[in-house]
N, C-alpha and C positions, 0 to 999 in steps of 0.2 A: 125618275123625275116625271111628274105628270106632263102630258102632252101640252096642256095649256101653258105651263110654265116654260116649256121649251120654246113655244112660239113667241112668248113674251120676251124671252132672252134674246132671240134672234132679231126681233124687231126693234127693241130699244137700243139706241146708241149704235146704229149700223155704221156710222161714220166715226172712226176713232178720233180724228182731229177735232171734230165738233164735240164729241163726248169728253175728250180730255180738257178742253177749254171751258166746259160748262161749270156752273157753280157746284161745289162739292155737295151741298145740301140736296141738289136735284139728282145726284148719282147714288146716294146712299141706299135707296130701295133696291137698286140693281145688284147690290152686294149683300143682300139679306134674304132670308127665306124663313117662312113660318114664324116670324117674330124673333128670329135669332140672327146674329151675324153669320154669314156664310164665308165671306172673305173679310179679313181684318187688314185694312189698307191705310186708313186715315185715323188720326187721333180724334177727329170730329165724330167718328162713329161711337165713341165711348161716352155715353150719357151718365148722369149721376146715378140713376137707378141701376144701370148695367155695371158700373164701377163697384157699387155697393154689393151687388150679387157676386161679382168676381172676387172681391176682397173676402167675402164670407166663405166662398169656396176655397180660396187659397188658405185661409186660416184653418179650415176644417181638414184640408189635405195635410197641412203641417202636423196637425194633432193626430189624425188617425194612422198616418204612416210611421209614427214613432214605434209602433208595435208590429211585429211580423204579420199577425193576422190581418191587421188593417192594411199594411203595405201590399200583402198578397191579394187582398180584395180589390184594391185600387188598381193594381197592375193587371188585373183581369178585365177591367172595364173596356179597354180599347185594344186588347191583345189580338183582335182580328183585323186591326188596321195597320197600314204601312205608311211611313212618311219619308219625304225627300227633303234634305237640307241642302239647298242650292245656294251656297255662299261664295260668290265670286268677288268679294271685297274682304280685306283682312278683318278678322274678328276673333276674339277670345271669349269674352263674357256672353255675348248674345248667342254665339254658336253653342257653347257648352251649356248654357241655361236652357236653350230650346232642346238640345239633345237629351239632357237629363229630365226635362219636363215630359218629353215623349216617353222615356223609359219608366218614369213614375207611373204613367197611365198604361204602360204595356205596349205602346206603339213601337213597331219594329222600324228601324231607320236605315236609310241609305244616305250617302252624301257625295256632293261634288264641290270642291273648294278651289278648283283651278280649271279654267276653261281649256287649258292646254291638254287636259286629260279627256276631253269630251270631243264629240264630232264637230264642234264649232271650229276646230282647227282645219277641218275638211271643207269649211264653207257653210255649214249648217247655220241658219239664223238662230239667235237666242230664242225667238218665238217658237220655232219648231222644236228646239231643245226642250222647252218647258212642256210643250204638248206631248213630247215623247214620254216625259215623266208620268203623265197621267195614265199611260198604259200600264204602269207598274205600281203606282202608289195611290193612296187615298187622301193625302195632304201634302202640300208643297209649302215649305218655309223658305223665303227668299231674302237674300241681301245682295243688292246690286248697286253699282256706282252711278248708273244713269238715272237721273230724275224721271219719275213717271213710268219706268219700265215695269215695276211690280204691278202697278195699276193696269198697264196695258196687257200684261200676261193674264191677270184675272179677267179683264174684259174679253179677251180672246177665248179663254177657257169657258166662260159662261155662255158663249155663243156656239159651243160645240155640243155634240151629243153625249160627251162624257166629261163634264166639268168635275173638278175637285177643288176643295177650298184652298185658298192661298193666303198666307200670313206674311205681312211685310216686316222683315227683320232689319229694315234700314234701306232707304231708297234715296240715293244721291244726297243732296243737301236739304231735301224738302220734308221728308216724313220719317218718323221712327215711332209708330204708335205704341208698340209694346214696351219701349223704353219709358214713354210717358205713363203707361199703365203701371209699371213697377215703381216709377218715381212717385206717383200718386199713392200707391200702396204703401210706400215707405213713409210718406207724410201722414197717411191715415193711421198707421201703427204708431208713429212718433207722437202724434197729437191725441191718440186714443179716440179717434173719430174724425169727422169731416174737418177740412181745413178752413171752414168758414171764418171770416174775420181776421185771417192771418196775413202778415206781410212777408212776401217771398222775394228774395233778392237773387237775381241771376247775374253771374259775373263772368266776363271773359269775351271769347270770340262768339258773339251772339249772331252775327251776320251769317256765319257759315255752320253754325251748330244746330243740327236737326233735332237734338234732344231738347234744347230750350224752346225751339219753335213748337214742337209737339206738346210739350208740357204747357205752354202758353195757351194752346187751344183748349185744354181741359179746364181752364179757369172759368169758362162760361158756366160750368156746372155748379159753381159754389158762390156763396153770398159774401159780399163785403171783403173779398180778397183784394189786396193791394200789391202791385208788382213794382219792383225797381230794377231797371236794367243798367248794369254797370259795365262799361266797356271803353276801350280806346275809340276815338272817333272813326277810325278806319273800319272798325268791326261792330258798328252799331246794329241793333235789331233792324231787320228789313221792314220796309213800309207795309207790306201785306199783313204782317202780324199786328202792327200798330193799328191798322185799319180794322182788323178783326176785333181787337180790344175796344176800340172806339165804338164800333157797331154794337157791341154787347155791354157797353157802359162799364167796362172794367178799368178802374183807375190805374195809372202807371206813371212812373217818372223815369227819366233818362239822365245819367250822370257819368262823368269820367272819374269821379271822386268816390272811391270805395268806402273810405272812412265816414263819409257823410251819411251813409245809410246802414252801416254795420250795427250800430247800437240798437236800432229799433227792429231789426230783422227777427222773424220767428223761424225762418229757414234761409240758409245761404246755399245756393246751388252754384258750385264752382265748375268751370270748364277749361279745357286746354285750348291752346291755339291750334286752329285747324289748317295747318300749313300744307296738308296733302291736297288742298284745293287751290294752292298758289298757281298763278299763271306765269309770274315772272319774279319769284322770290320776294313777294311783297311783305310777307310776314317778318322777314329779317329786318325790315326797316322800322318795325314797331317795337317800342319798349313795353314789354308785357309784364315787367316786374311789379308795377303798381297794382296788378290784378292777381297777386299771390295772397293766399291766406297763411299767415305766419303764427307761430306759437304764441307770440305776444298778443295776438288778437283775441285769444281765448279769455283774456282778462277784460276785454271790452264788450263782447257780445253777451246777450242774455244767458242766464243759467239754463233756460229752457230751449234755447235756439238749437236747431239741428243743422249740421254741416253735411252737404251732399255733393256727390261728384259721379258722373256716369262712368268714369274710368275709360281708358287708361289715363293716368296723370303723368305729368312731367315734374315741373317745379312749382305748380300753382297751389299745392298744399304741402307744407313741410311735414316730413314723416313724424316729427315730434308731436303733431296734432293727433295722430292715430289713436293714442291711448286715452284721449279724452272721451268721456261717455257721450258727448254731443256729436262726435264724429260717426256719421251713419253710413258712410259710403261702402264699407265692407258688408254691413247688413243689407244695404241697398242692393248690392250685387247678388246676395243670396235670395233676396226677395224676388228677384227676376225669375228664378226657376219656378217658384210657387205661383207667381202671378201668371206666367206663361202656361203652366200646367192647368190652371183654372180656366184660362182662355180656350185652350184646346178642348177641355172637357165641355165647355159651353158650346163650342162650334159643333161638336158631335152629339150634343144633347144628353150627356151622361152626368152632368153636374148635379142633377137632382138626386142621383143615386149615392152621392158622396155625403154621408151623414156622420155626425159625431158618434 
């Protein structure tokens, strides 16, 4: 890293508390270098132009790796890099898609999925644990239950003499930028292009669902998108997201009546109840059944409507819906691997080498 950049990193945001509470827009340059993302922490970092580039790279990766020669070429692009998957919150899809995204590009991986196996049980701080990783790897992918911790880790690393990129694989209830990336990639492929002019309905526990929060942030990149938030009153979308939408003049409606918006939806994004965030068993007091998508609803929605879900699901989508061609959640799951591989290739600057 050039000396000038090192000085800049140590002088910007010297006080973590002040940095953390600053507007996200003012922080973004701190996590970028040479016109590229360095750390991927917030959905707000994903511009329309960048999303389009990443989607193109993901599509190309899917195509060229179908043949051995192409897969061997791609797996050599980052074979000199090592990555750490630090997932101290339960995960199946995010962990496996990142793991396989690394493997597609040739990144050698290590993992910690339980802090009881690390020196944190000896009293080491999580911050020191992350700094330890940087002694051995070139990329850290993190999933952590504490809001803001992934950002703090990136902030700390960028102020050291040996920073490494950090990707947010899910942080508390606040951000899940790569889920938003793969969700938008799914919409992009489903609509054969940008989702301009589409109505997107988000259903369920919106208050505590970081996937719908992050996807909402991406709507500022598109024209004439209309959102409908469907939830029980106890789990309405948080005010900060509504303020963001108002600021960017993105129209939205809120309702407890799923049927009132179902017919006009171009995409329906279902979510489960997030009872792992309960403090006193409050989820059990809410009747969640009105926010289920049932087989009978397939006759009501548009023939072109797509049904999405970040998974895992419980009862909010009946299994009988799975065979309908509009059910995109299994494809959405697979899209995550390609979208994340595209992101990693972008961060390391090898995406331009991936050609049809």
